C-alpha positions as CSV (number, residue, x, y, z in Angstrom):
1,M,-35.8,-0.7,79.5
2,L,-39.4,1.6,79.0
3,R,-39.7,3.2,76.4
4,W,-42.5,6.0,76.0
5,N,-42.2,8.6,73.2
6,K,-39.4,10.6,73.9
7,L,-38.3,9.1,77.2
8,E,-36.6,5.9,78.0
9,A,-35.6,4.3,81.5
10,G,-33.3,1.4,82.4
11,W,-33.4,-1.1,84.4
12,S,-30.8,0.6,85.8
13,F,-33.0,3.5,87.0
14,F,-35.9,0.9,88.3
15,A,-32.5,-0.8,90.2
16,L,-31.0,1.7,92.2
17,L,-34.7,3.3,93.0
18,A,-35.6,0.1,94.6
19,L,-32.2,0.2,96.7
20,A,-32.7,3.1,97.5
21,L,-35.9,2.6,99.0
22,L,-34.3,-0.8,100.9
23,A,-31.5,1.5,102.3
24,G,-34.2,3.6,103.9
25,A,-34.0,5.9,102.0
26,G,-37.6,6.9,101.0
27,A,-38.2,10.0,103.1
28,V,-35.5,11.8,100.6
29,L,-35.9,9.9,97.9
30,P,-39.1,12.3,96.5
31,L,-36.6,15.6,97.1
32,A,-33.8,14.1,94.9
33,L,-36.5,13.0,92.2
34,A,-37.5,16.5,92.3
35,S,-34.4,18.4,92.1
36,A,-33.3,15.7,89.7
37,L,-36.5,16.8,86.9
38,C,-35.6,20.6,88.0
39,H,-32.5,19.9,86.8
40,E,-33.7,18.0,83.2
41,L,-36.0,20.3,82.7
42,G,-33.2,23.4,82.9
43,H,-31.9,21.7,80.1
44,L,-34.4,21.0,78.0
45,A,-36.1,24.1,78.5
46,A,-32.5,25.9,78.1
47,L,-32.3,23.4,74.2
48,W,-36.0,24.4,73.5
49,L,-35.2,28.6,73.6
50,A,-31.8,27.8,71.6
51,G,-34.2,25.9,68.9
52,A,-32.1,22.9,69.2
53,K,-34.1,19.3,68.4
54,V,-33.5,16.7,71.2
55,D,-33.9,13.3,70.4
56,L,-33.8,11.2,73.6
57,L,-34.3,11.2,77.6
58,R,-32.4,8.8,78.8
59,L,-32.7,7.8,82.8
60,T,-29.9,5.7,84.1
61,A,-28.4,4.2,87.6
62,F,-25.7,6.8,87.1
63,G,-28.0,10.0,85.7
64,A,-29.9,11.1,83.5
65,E,-28.6,12.0,79.8
66,I,-30.2,13.8,77.0
67,R,-29.3,13.5,73.5
68,A,-29.8,16.7,71.9
69,D,-28.2,17.5,68.3
70,T,-26.9,20.9,69.0
71,R,-25.0,21.2,65.6
72,R,-26.3,24.7,65.1
73,L,-25.7,26.2,68.7
74,S,-22.6,28.7,68.9
75,Y,-20.3,27.6,71.4
76,P,-22.1,30.1,74.1
77,R,-25.3,29.0,73.4
78,E,-24.3,25.2,74.1
79,I,-22.2,25.7,77.0
80,A,-25.4,28.2,78.4
81,C,-27.3,25.1,77.4
82,T,-25.0,22.5,79.6
83,L,-25.2,24.5,82.9
84,A,-28.8,25.6,82.7
85,G,-29.5,22.4,84.7
86,P,-27.0,23.0,87.5
87,A,-27.7,26.8,87.3
88,V,-32.0,25.6,88.0
89,N,-30.7,23.8,91.0
90,L,-28.5,26.6,92.6
91,L,-31.3,28.4,92.3
92,L,-34.1,26.6,93.5
93,A,-31.7,25.8,96.4
94,L,-31.0,29.2,97.2
95,A,-34.6,30.0,96.8
96,L,-36.1,27.2,99.1
97,A,-34.0,28.3,101.5
98,R,-34.5,31.7,102.0
99,L,-38.1,31.6,101.1
100,G,-39.3,29.1,102.7
101,G,-37.0,27.6,104.9
102,H,-37.2,24.1,103.4
103,Y,-33.6,23.1,104.1
104,V,-33.7,19.7,103.0
105,A,-35.2,20.5,99.6
106,S,-32.6,23.1,99.3
107,G,-29.5,20.6,100.3
108,A,-31.2,18.2,98.2
109,N,-30.6,21.0,94.9
110,L,-27.4,22.0,96.1
111,L,-25.8,18.9,95.9
112,L,-27.2,18.0,92.9
113,G,-26.2,21.5,91.3
114,C,-22.8,21.1,92.9
115,F,-21.7,17.9,91.7
116,N,-22.9,18.0,87.7
117,L,-20.7,21.0,88.6
118,L,-17.4,19.1,88.2
119,P,-14.9,18.8,85.5
120,I,-16.1,15.2,84.9
121,P,-16.6,14.7,81.1
122,S,-19.9,12.7,81.5
123,L,-21.0,15.4,83.9
124,D,-22.6,19.2,83.0
125,G,-19.1,20.9,84.6
126,G,-17.0,18.6,82.4
127,R,-18.9,19.0,79.1
128,A,-19.1,22.8,79.7
129,L,-15.3,23.0,79.8
130,H,-14.7,21.1,76.7
131,L,-17.3,23.4,75.2
132,L,-15.0,26.1,76.0
133,I,-11.6,24.9,75.4
134,S,-12.8,23.8,72.4
135,W,-13.6,27.3,71.8
136,L,-10.7,29.4,73.2
137,A,-8.6,25.9,71.3
138,D,-9.8,23.4,69.1
139,P,-12.1,19.9,69.8
140,I,-8.4,17.7,69.9
141,A,-6.9,19.5,72.8
142,A,-10.3,19.2,75.3
143,D,-10.6,16.5,74.4
144,K,-7.1,15.3,76.0
145,A,-7.5,17.9,78.5
146,C,-11.0,16.9,79.8
147,R,-9.7,13.4,79.6
148,R,-7.2,14.2,82.1
149,V,-8.8,16.8,84.8
150,G,-11.8,14.2,84.4
151,L,-10.2,11.0,85.4
152,G,-8.0,12.6,88.2
153,C,-11.6,14.1,89.7
154,A,-13.7,11.0,89.0
155,L,-10.7,9.2,91.3
156,L,-10.3,11.4,93.8
157,L,-14.5,11.5,94.2
158,T,-14.2,8.0,94.2
159,A,-11.6,7.9,96.8
160,A,-13.6,10.5,99.0
161,A,-16.5,8.5,99.1
162,L,-14.5,5.2,99.9
163,L,-13.4,6.8,103.2
164,L,-16.2,8.2,103.9
165,T,-17.6,4.8,103.3
166,V,-15.6,2.9,105.0
167,R,-14.8,5.1,108.0
168,Y,-17.8,6.8,108.6
169,H,-20.5,4.4,107.3
170,A,-22.0,6.4,105.2
171,G,-22.1,8.4,101.7
172,L,-23.4,4.8,99.8
173,F,-25.1,6.4,97.1
174,L,-22.1,9.2,96.8
175,L,-20.3,6.2,96.0
176,L,-22.4,4.6,94.0
177,G,-22.3,8.4,92.2
178,A,-18.8,8.8,92.5
179,A,-18.2,5.0,90.8
180,G,-20.0,5.7,88.3
181,T,-18.5,8.7,87.2
182,L,-15.2,7.0,87.3
183,M,-17.3,4.0,85.6
184,S,-17.7,6.6,82.7
185,Q,-14.4,8.0,82.5
186,L,-13.0,4.2,81.0
187,A,-16.3,3.9,79.3
188,P,-15.6,4.8,75.2
189,S,-17.5,7.6,74.5
190,G,-21.1,7.5,72.6
191,R,-22.5,8.5,69.0
192,K,-20.0,11.2,67.1
193,H,-22.1,13.2,65.5
194,L,-24.2,14.5,68.5
195,R,-23.8,16.7,71.4
196,H,-24.3,15.1,74.5
197,L,-25.6,17.4,77.6
198,H,-25.8,15.0,80.8
């Protein structure tokens, strides 16, 4: 694991990069990394504007995790910080397609933005759903609802990715991402005193 200031990169992140290069994704890898960077910058900018302290940005094979102490943020502000990453991707997708005709870069941002809006707790959509239910009802109800919705969505996503991989010999990276979301549903949660944005 490599660490510099508040940035931490696990070996699984570098293993995924190597696997992507070996699989011949070298042409689109820079676009995917640029889209992911813009996504995380969207979260960081929103957290900075909201006055939240960022403790760590961790890169793994299954994406990035921002550890921030958001306990002083209201639910609407934290939801906005959570959705800022996908919002940046979707805005970039629109701008790149409409203004520059850069459809591959636009597609990379569109895919990343939409994927992160899925209602799976380890993704931004799941985190936003949890915050919304916590705000409207209570955190215990949010935990129960999001656990069921997240597991069901992760199972469907993994099944669809597996079908694409087996039937069409495509979707290997989607399968890895789907498997990562499924594993995150089965793994124990992180530290309780920090709310996490993924």
